[in-house]
C-alpha positions in Angstrom: 52.4 127.4 52.4 49.8 128.8 50.1 48.5 126.9 47.0 48.6 128.8 43.7 47.1 128.0 40.3 48.4 128.9 36.9 46.5 128.3 33.6 49.0 126.5 31.3 46.6 125.7 28.5 43.6 127.8 27.4 40.5 126.6 25.6 42.2 127.6 22.3 45.4 125.7 23.3 43.3 122.6 24.0 41.4 122.8 20.7 44.7 123.3 18.8 46.3 120.4 20.6 43.4 118.0 19.9 43.3 119.1 16.2 47.1 118.3 16.0 46.6 115.0 17.7 43.8 114.0 15.4 45.9 114.9 12.3 48.9 112.9 13.6 46.6 109.9 14.2 45.4 110.2 10.6 48.9 110.5 9.2 50.1 107.4 11.1 47.0 105.2 10.5 46.0 105.1 6.9 43.5 102.2 7.3 40.6 104.0 9.1 38.4 100.8 8.9 40.8 99.2 11.4 40.8 102.2 13.8 38.9 102.4 17.1 39.1 105.2 19.8 38.7 104.5 23.5 38.8 107.1 26.3 39.7 106.3 29.9 37.3 107.6 32.5 36.8 110.4 33.1 38.7 113.1 31.4 40.0 110.8 28.7 36.4 110.0 27.6 35.7 113.6 26.9 38.9 114.1 25.0 38.4 110.8 23.0 34.9 112.1 22.0 36.4 115.3 20.7 39.2 113.6 18.8 36.7 111.1 17.4 34.5 114.0 16.2 37.4 115.8 14.6 38.5 112.7 12.7 34.9 111.8 11.6 34.3 115.4 10.4 37.6 115.6 8.6 37.4 112.1 6.9 33.6 111.9 6.5 33.8 108.3 7.8 32.3 106.7 10.9 34.7 105.2 13.5 33.9 103.1 16.5 34.5 104.9 19.8 34.0 103.8 23.4 34.9 104.4 27.1 36.9 102.4 29.6 36.7 102.3 33.4 39.9 101.0 35.0 39.0 101.4 38.6 39.2 97.7 39.6 42.3 97.1 37.4 44.3 99.7 39.3 47.1 98.3 41.6 46.3 100.9 44.2 42.5 101.0 44.4 42.2 99.3 47.8 44.7 101.9 49.2 42.6 104.8 47.9 39.2 103.6 49.1 37.3 100.6 50.3 34.3 101.5 48.2 35.5 102.4 44.7 33.2 104.2 42.3 33.0 102.1 39.1 32.0 104.0 36.0 30.6 102.5 32.8 32.8 100.7 30.3 31.3 101.0 26.8 33.2 99.0 24.2 30.4 97.6 22.0 32.6 96.9 19.0 35.2 94.3 18.1 38.7 95.2 19.3 40.4 92.0 18.1 42.9 92.9 15.4 42.1 96.6 15.5 44.4 99.6 16.0 43.2 101.2 19.2 43.8 104.8 20.1 43.7 105.0 23.9 43.0 108.5 25.2 43.7 110.0 28.6 43.9 113.5 29.9 47.2 113.3 31.8 50.0 110.7 31.9 52.1 110.7 35.0 53.4 107.5 36.6 52.0 105.2 33.9 49.9 103.2 36.3 46.6 104.3 34.8 47.7 103.2 31.4 49.0 99.9 32.7 45.6 99.3 34.3 43.9 100.3 31.0 46.0 97.8 29.0 44.9 95.0 31.4 41.2 96.0 31.1 41.4 96.2 27.3 42.7 92.6 27.0 39.4 91.4 28.6 37.7 92.6 25.4 40.2 91.0 22.9 43.6 91.6 21.5 44.0 94.7 19.4 46.8 94.6 16.7 48.3 97.7 18.3 47.4 100.3 21.0 48.5 103.9 20.6 48.3 106.3 23.4 47.1 109.9 23.1 47.3 112.3 26.0 46.5 116.0 26.4 49.3 116.5 29.0 52.5 114.5 29.7 53.8 115.7 33.0 56.7 113.3 33.3 57.5 111.3 36.4 57.1 107.8 35.0 57.3 104.8 37.3 56.5 102.4 34.5 57.9 102.3 30.9 54.9 104.0 29.3 55.3 106.5 26.5 52.5 108.4 24.7 52.4 108.3 20.9 50.5 111.6 20.7 51.0 114.5 23.2 49.2 117.8 23.4 51.6 119.4 25.8 54.7 118.2 27.6 55.6 119.8 30.9 57.9 118.7 33.7 56.1 119.0 37.0 57.4 118.3 40.5 55.8 115.6 42.6 54.1 118.2 44.9 52.5 119.9 41.9 49.3 118.8 40.2 47.8 119.2 36.8 44.1 119.6 36.5 42.4 119.2 33.1 39.1 121.1 33.3 36.7 120.4 30.4 33.4 121.9 29.4 31.7 118.5 29.6 32.5 118.1 33.3 33.8 121.4 34.7 32.0 123.9 32.5 35.3 125.4 31.2 38.2 124.3 29.1 41.6 124.9 30.6 44.5 123.0 32.0 45.7 124.3 35.4 49.0 123.8 37.3 48.3 123.7 41.1 51.4 124.3 43.2 52.7 125.5 46.6 54.6 128.7 47.1 
């Protein structure tokens, strides 16, 4: 079987989706002084940075933003590798009582988000956590539901979604990888 790739979101689609997500966040969260944005490594960090920038430019207000590594909080890390690569967590602001926007590139089973929730609690207890994702591909194993979604697409288990971003891959696009 050959593998094929199909672009399902262009750079313009990604930009439009992030603009829409940022506006929805602003509509739902009127108290900007209580808002913090945290991206999950790796793709979520880049997307969180973009959403953060859109909100700050639009509102002319500074918001705390950070990054979260969930490697050691995953329930499957020992099955994946004996030597996990741990990235930097940067949450240098108070999360206690804040409204946290947690950002990831793709939500699938919900296990990454579950691990992120565990990791966040080590920093304090936010008043609420809202989830923003660029792509919701369905297939949940856990009861996790994003609050903000750039694109929703139902994908088979043998298909993969790859979010390629300028900051990491040198291009902006979302690709569906599948067998024929």
